[in-house]
C-alpha positions as CSV (number, residue, x, y, z in Angstrom):
1,M,0.0,0.0,0.0
2,P,1.4,3.4,-0.9
3,E,2.5,5.5,2.1
4,G,0.1,8.4,1.4
5,Q,-2.9,6.1,1.1
6,R,-1.9,4.3,4.4
7,W,-1.8,7.6,6.2
8,R,-5.1,8.8,4.8
9,G,-6.6,5.6,6.2
10,V,-5.2,6.3,9.6
11,I,-6.4,9.9,9.5
12,R,-9.9,8.7,8.5
13,R,-10.1,6.3,11.4
14,V,-9.0,9.0,13.8
15,A,-11.6,11.3,12.4
16,I,-14.4,8.7,12.8
17,A,-13.3,8.1,16.5
18,L,-13.4,11.9,17.2
19,V,-16.8,12.3,15.5
20,C,-18.3,9.4,17.5
21,G,-16.8,10.6,20.7
22,W,-17.9,14.2,20.3
23,L,-21.4,13.3,19.2
24,A,-21.9,10.8,22.0
25,H,-20.9,13.4,24.5
26,D,-23.2,16.0,22.9
27,L,-26.3,13.7,22.7
28,L,-25.9,11.8,25.9
29,A,-24.3,14.1,28.5
30,V,-27.2,16.6,28.6
31,P,-27.7,18.8,31.7
32,S,-31.0,19.1,33.4
33,A,-33.6,21.7,32.3
34,E,-33.0,23.5,35.6
35,A,-29.2,23.6,34.9
36,R,-29.8,24.9,31.4
37,T,-32.0,27.7,32.7
38,R,-29.5,28.8,35.4
39,H,-26.5,28.8,33.1
40,R,-28.0,29.3,29.7
41,R,-25.3,31.4,28.2
42,H,-22.5,29.1,29.2
43,Y,-24.6,26.1,28.2
44,T,-25.4,27.5,24.7
45,R,-21.7,28.0,24.0
46,S,-20.7,24.6,25.3
47,R,-23.4,22.8,23.4
48,T,-22.4,24.5,20.1
49,T,-18.8,23.4,20.3
50,P,-19.3,19.7,19.5
51,Y,-21.4,20.6,16.4
52,V,-18.7,23.0,15.2
53,R,-16.1,20.2,15.7
54,S,-18.1,17.5,14.0
55,T,-18.9,19.8,11.1
56,A,-15.3,20.7,10.5
57,L,-14.4,17.0,10.4
58,A,-17.3,16.3,8.1
59,A,-15.9,18.9,5.7
60,L,-12.5,17.3,5.8
61,F,-13.7,13.7,5.7
62,P,-17.2,13.7,4.2
63,D,-17.2,9.9,3.6
64,A,-16.2,9.2,7.2
65,A,-18.8,11.5,8.8
66,R,-21.8,9.2,8.0
67,D,-22.4,5.6,8.7
68,T,-25.0,4.6,6.2
69,T,-25.4,0.9,6.8
70,R,-28.8,-0.6,7.5
71,A,-27.3,-2.3,10.6
72,T,-26.4,1.1,12.0
73,L,-29.8,2.5,11.3
74,E,-31.5,-0.5,13.1
75,A,-29.1,-0.2,16.0
76,I,-29.8,3.5,16.4
77,V,-33.6,2.9,16.2
78,D,-33.4,0.2,18.9
79,R,-31.2,2.3,21.2
80,A,-33.4,5.3,20.8
81,A,-36.6,3.3,21.5
82,T,-35.1,1.9,24.6
83,E,-33.7,5.3,25.7
84,A,-37.1,6.9,25.3
85,G,-38.6,4.8,28.0
86,G,-42.1,3.4,28.3
87,V,-43.1,1.7,25.0
88,A,-41.8,3.1,21.8
89,G,-42.8,2.3,18.2
90,V,-41.0,3.3,15.1
91,A,-41.7,2.9,11.4
92,I,-39.4,4.3,8.7
93,V,-40.0,3.8,5.0
94,H,-38.1,4.9,2.0
95,L,-41.0,5.6,-0.3
96,E,-39.3,5.1,-3.6
97,T,-37.8,1.7,-2.8
98,G,-40.1,0.4,-0.1
99,E,-37.2,-0.4,2.2
100,R,-38.3,-0.1,5.8
101,V,-37.1,-0.3,9.4
102,V,-39.6,-0.9,12.2
103,R,-39.8,-1.3,15.9
104,A,-43.0,-2.5,17.6
105,P,-44.7,-2.0,14.2
106,D,-48.1,-3.5,15.3
107,E,-48.3,-2.0,18.8
108,R,-51.1,0.5,19.2
109,F,-50.2,4.1,20.4
110,P,-52.4,7.1,21.3
111,M,-52.0,9.4,18.4
112,A,-52.6,12.7,20.3
113,S,-52.4,15.5,17.8
114,T,-50.8,13.5,15.1
115,Y,-54.4,12.4,14.3
116,K,-54.9,15.9,12.9
117,V,-53.2,14.6,9.7
118,A,-56.1,12.2,9.2
119,I,-58.7,15.0,9.8
120,A,-56.9,17.1,7.2
121,L,-57.0,14.4,4.7
122,R,-60.7,13.8,5.1
123,L,-61.4,17.6,5.1
124,L,-59.5,18.1,1.8
125,Q,-61.3,15.1,0.3
126,R,-64.5,17.1,0.8
127,V,-62.8,20.1,-0.8
128,D,-61.8,18.0,-3.8
129,A,-65.4,16.7,-4.2
130,G,-66.7,20.3,-4.3
131,E,-68.7,19.8,-1.1
132,I,-67.0,22.6,0.8
133,S,-64.5,25.4,0.1
134,L,-61.6,26.4,2.3
135,G,-62.6,30.0,1.6
136,D,-65.9,29.5,3.4
137,T,-66.3,31.7,6.5
138,V,-67.6,30.0,9.7
139,L,-68.5,31.2,13.1
140,L,-66.7,29.8,16.2
141,R,-68.8,30.3,19.3
142,R,-67.4,30.5,22.8
143,S,-68.4,26.8,23.3
144,D,-66.2,25.9,20.3
145,L,-63.1,27.1,22.0
146,R,-60.7,24.7,23.6
147,T,-57.9,24.6,26.1
148,G,-54.5,23.2,25.3
149,S,-52.3,23.9,22.3
150,G,-53.0,26.6,19.8
151,R,-53.7,30.4,19.9
152,I,-57.3,30.7,18.6
153,S,-58.9,30.8,22.1
154,A,-56.5,33.6,23.1
155,R,-57.0,35.6,19.9
156,H,-60.8,35.2,20.0
157,P,-61.8,34.7,23.6
158,N,-65.5,35.3,22.8
159,G,-65.4,33.4,19.5
160,G,-65.4,34.9,16.1
161,R,-65.5,34.3,12.3
162,M,-62.7,32.6,10.5
163,T,-62.2,30.9,7.2
164,L,-61.8,27.1,6.9
165,L,-58.4,27.7,5.5
166,E,-57.4,29.7,8.6
167,L,-58.6,26.9,10.8
168,F,-56.8,24.3,8.6
169,R,-53.5,26.1,9.0
170,A,-53.9,26.7,12.7
171,M,-54.7,23.0,13.2
172,L,-51.6,21.8,11.5
173,T,-49.0,24.6,12.2
174,E,-50.0,25.5,15.8
175,S,-51.7,22.2,16.6
176,D,-54.7,24.3,17.6
177,N,-57.3,22.2,19.5
178,S,-60.2,24.7,18.8
179,A,-59.5,24.4,15.1
180,S,-59.2,20.6,15.2
181,D,-62.4,19.9,17.0
182,F,-64.3,22.3,14.7
183,L,-62.8,20.8,11.5
184,L,-63.5,17.3,12.7
185,R,-67.2,18.2,12.6
186,V,-66.8,19.8,9.2
187,A,-65.0,16.7,7.9
188,G,-68.1,14.6,8.8
189,G,-67.1,13.4,12.3
190,P,-64.8,10.7,13.6
191,G,-66.5,7.9,11.6
192,A,-66.0,9.7,8.3
193,V,-62.4,10.3,9.0
194,T,-61.8,6.7,10.0
195,A,-63.6,5.4,6.9
196,R,-61.4,7.6,4.7
197,V,-58.1,6.5,6.1
198,H,-59.2,2.9,6.0
199,D,-60.0,3.4,2.3
200,L,-56.4,4.6,1.9
201,G,-55.0,1.5,3.4
202,A,-54.3,2.6,7.0
203,R,-56.7,0.1,8.5
204,E,-55.1,0.1,12.0
205,L,-55.6,3.9,12.4
206,R,-58.8,5.0,14.0
207,V,-60.3,8.4,15.0
208,D,-63.0,8.2,17.6
209,R,-63.3,11.5,19.6
210,P,-62.6,15.2,19.4
211,E,-59.7,16.4,21.5
212,V,-62.0,17.7,24.3
213,R,-63.6,14.3,24.7
214,M,-60.2,12.6,24.8
215,A,-59.2,15.1,27.6
216,F,-62.4,14.3,29.5
217,D,-61.6,10.6,29.4
218,Y,-57.9,11.2,30.4
219,Y,-59.0,13.2,33.4
220,G,-61.7,10.7,34.4
221,L,-64.6,13.1,33.9
222,T,-67.7,11.0,33.5
223,S,-70.2,13.8,34.0
224,T,-69.8,17.1,32.2
225,P,-72.1,20.1,31.6
226,P,-74.0,20.7,28.4
227,E,-71.7,21.6,25.5
228,S,-73.5,24.8,24.9
229,T,-72.2,26.1,28.3
230,W,-68.6,25.3,27.7
231,T,-65.9,28.0,27.8
232,T,-62.2,27.6,28.2
233,A,-62.6,28.6,31.8
234,V,-65.2,25.9,32.4
235,L,-63.1,23.3,30.7
236,S,-60.0,24.2,32.7
237,K,-61.9,24.1,35.9
238,L,-63.4,20.7,35.1
239,M,-60.0,19.2,34.3
240,N,-58.1,20.8,37.1
241,G,-60.8,19.7,39.5
242,S,-60.5,16.0,38.8
243,P,-59.4,14.3,42.1
244,Y,-55.9,12.9,41.9
245,P,-56.9,9.2,42.5
246,V,-59.5,9.5,39.8
247,R,-57.1,11.1,37.3
248,K,-54.4,8.6,38.1
249,Q,-56.6,5.6,37.3
250,A,-58.1,7.3,34.2
251,A,-54.6,8.1,32.9
252,A,-53.7,4.4,33.3
253,D,-56.9,3.4,31.5
254,F,-56.2,5.9,28.7
255,L,-53.0,4.0,27.7
256,L,-55.0,0.8,27.3
257,D,-57.9,2.5,25.3
258,P,-57.9,1.5,21.6
259,R,-59.7,4.6,20.6
260,D,-57.8,7.3,18.7
261,T,-54.8,5.1,18.3
262,T,-52.7,3.8,15.4
263,T,-49.8,1.5,14.7
264,P,-46.5,3.0,13.5
265,V,-46.9,1.1,10.2
266,A,-50.4,2.3,9.6
267,M,-49.3,5.9,10.0
268,T,-46.4,5.6,7.6
269,D,-48.8,3.8,5.1
270,L,-51.0,6.9,5.3
271,L,-48.1,9.3,4.8
272,A,-47.0,7.2,1.8
273,R,-50.4,7.6,0.2
274,L,-50.3,11.3,0.8
275,S,-46.8,11.7,-0.6
276,S,-47.7,9.7,-3.7
277,G,-50.6,11.8,-4.6
278,A,-53.1,8.9,-4.3
279,A,-55.0,10.4,-1.4
280,L,-55.9,13.9,-2.8
281,S,-55.8,16.1,-5.8
282,A,-52.5,17.6,-6.8
283,A,-53.5,21.0,-5.4
284,S,-54.7,19.6,-2.1
285,T,-51.7,17.3,-1.8
286,T,-49.4,20.3,-2.2
287,L,-51.4,22.4,0.3
288,L,-51.3,19.8,3.0
289,L,-47.6,19.0,2.6
290,D,-46.7,22.7,2.4
291,T,-48.7,23.4,5.5
292,M,-47.1,20.5,7.4
293,E,-43.7,22.0,6.4
294,Q,-44.6,25.1,8.4
295,C,-45.2,23.1,11.6
296,E,-44.2,25.3,14.6
297,T,-44.4,22.6,17.2
298,G,-41.8,20.0,18.1
299,P,-38.6,21.7,16.7
300,G,-36.6,19.3,18.9
301,R,-38.1,16.2,17.3
302,I,-37.8,15.1,13.6
303,P,-36.2,18.3,12.3
304,A,-33.8,18.8,15.1
305,Y,-30.6,17.1,13.9
306,L,-31.3,17.2,10.1
307,P,-29.1,19.3,7.9
308,A,-30.2,22.8,7.0
309,G,-32.4,22.9,4.0
310,V,-33.9,19.5,4.3
311,R,-37.7,19.7,3.7
312,V,-39.6,18.2,6.6
313,A,-43.4,18.0,6.5
314,H,-44.4,16.7,9.9
315,K,-47.1,16.7,12.7
316,T,-46.4,16.3,16.4
317,G,-48.5,14.8,19.1
318,T,-48.1,15.3,22.8
319,W,-50.3,14.3,25.8
320,S,-50.2,15.2,29.4
321,S,-48.3,13.6,32.3
322,T,-49.8,12.1,35.4
323,D,-47.8,10.7,38.3
324,G,-44.6,11.3,36.2
325,I,-45.9,9.2,33.3
326,T,-46.3,10.9,29.9
327,A,-49.2,9.4,28.0
328,A,-47.9,10.2,24.5
329,L,-45.1,12.0,22.8
330,N,-45.0,11.5,19.0
331,D,-43.9,12.9,15.7
332,V,-44.8,11.8,12.2
333,G,-43.6,13.2,8.9
334,I,-42.1,13.0,5.4
335,L,-38.5,14.0,4.6
336,T,-37.6,15.1,1.1
337,L,-34.0,14.1,0.6
338,P,-31.6,16.1,-1.4
339,G,-30.8,15.3,-5.0
340,N,-32.3,12.0,-6.2
341,G,-32.5,10.6,-2.7
342,G,-36.3,10.4,-2.7
343,H,-38.6,10.6,0.3
344,V,-38.7,9.0,3.7
345,A,-41.8,8.6,5.9
346,I,-41.1,8.5,9.6
347,A,-43.5,7.8,12.5
348,M,-42.2,7.5,16.1
349,F,-44.6,7.1,19.0
350,V,-43.8,6.9,22.7
351,K,-46.3,6.1,25.4
352,G,-46.1,5.6,29.2
353,S,-42.6,7.0,29.6
354,R,-41.1,8.5,32.7
355,R,-38.4,10.2,30.8
356,S,-38.4,14.0,30.3
357,N,-40.0,15.3,27.2
358,G,-36.7,16.7,26.1
359,R,-35.0,13.4,26.4
360,I,-37.7,11.7,24.4
361,E,-37.5,14.4,21.7
362,R,-33.8,13.8,21.3
363,C,-34.5,10.1,20.7
364,I,-36.9,11.0,17.9
365,A,-34.4,13.4,16.5
366,R,-31.6,10.8,16.4
367,V,-33.9,8.3,14.6
368,A,-34.7,10.9,12.0
369,R,-31.0,11.8,11.5
370,A,-30.1,8.1,11.2
371,A,-32.8,7.7,8.5
372,Y,-31.4,10.7,6.7
373,D,-27.8,9.3,6.9
374,H,-29.0,5.9,5.6
375,W,-30.9,7.1,2.5
376,A,-29.6,10.6,1.6
377,P,-27.0,10.6,-1.3
378,F,-23.5,11.7,-0.4
379,P,-22.9,15.3,-1.4
380,A,-19.8,16.2,-3.4
381,A,-16.9,17.5,-1.4
382,A,-17.7,21.0,-2.3
383,E,-21.4,20.5,-1.2
384,T,-20.8,19.0,2.2
385,V,-23.9,19.1,4.4
386,V,-23.7,21.6,7.3
387,P,-25.9,20.7,10.3
388,N,-28.7,23.2,11.2
389,F,-27.2,24.5,14.5
390,A,-30.3,26.5,15.4
391,A,-32.5,23.5,15.2
392,Q,-30.1,21.3,17.1
393,M,-29.8,23.7,20.0
394,P,-32.0,22.8,23.0
395,V,-35.3,24.6,23.4
396,P,-35.3,27.0,26.4
397,A,-37.4,25.6,29.3
398,E,-40.0,28.4,29.1
399,A,-40.5,27.8,25.3
400,A,-40.9,24.1,25.7
401,A,-43.8,24.3,28.3
402,E,-46.4,21.6,27.7
403,S,-50.1,22.1,27.5
404,T,-52.1,21.1,30.6
405,A,-54.6,19.1,28.6
406,S,-53.4,17.9,25.3
407,G,-50.2,19.1,23.6
408,H,-48.9,19.6,20.2
């Protein structure tokens, strides 16, 4: 072996070792949220350093910076699923080739707000059929407003008029619960949404209740006032007034309830049909995917460790915690890989975990990055991928506050 080639091999092995060591330190040795809040300036600087180092090495040794084997992807998925705590399910599918990696593919998981993708699909089916128009203006009454994620109830505390398009965007970008429950009715109700996704092949995905009814069940509320009397204050009082023993038992039952659940494979099957254009007209497909790309929730999940510029159309789902157990923390979406890399559908669901939300989110982020590394084509040396530092930085504690009922 020529001397120069031998030394290049040695340098490459050293680079790989350094990258692995720095990334392991960065992803695993994470201070507590309290420590980050107390020392945010120092923490931000120290967290940035490993990414700068790894990026510099990636620029020098682009082929050594990514391990693209299927075995590596499967190992990262398994490790992330274990690290997330509780029960984790993963389905990853390269849509052009059909290659997939799964973990607990047939386990049922509470969808939380990821079920808003199914509502959107059914709503746009009605648009394509000419039954409704997204330009239609509708009236939201005070009784239509919901607690939890979203900003509509704060912007319109007494209700107000909005277009269906405004509600559609709020449901998907802000994960707005007021918009979601209203649009579920416009879409024809849970039965119509479930029938539609079953027609599209996602037969293990079911939609049964609006968000507010899910919250009632989670808090163990068996008797509630007439819907016409609901306000956000009334709903908050109901949920906050649930006795702890009742809520604890109801939260445990919630994890066993088959309603509003899916399997990871069913969700990626649905995303595949959306991506292929088989679910909707071309215009509606573009609208839905473009809106999902504007998702404001879950920046620490699927998009967090992906290179800058990678298109990510995703929808998060988060549910409350009781007795230290988070009912659900999810993210589902479609990556558009650079060049001729194609598309990857990802669904990761975690239920019943005692881990912090930030720790679970980092597991989802690592799975998404591993999928990218496995299927994305290698760039030319002059086009070396640079990680998105801003997306990889931790979310400040006050910006990551979770909803008291259902989340994003």
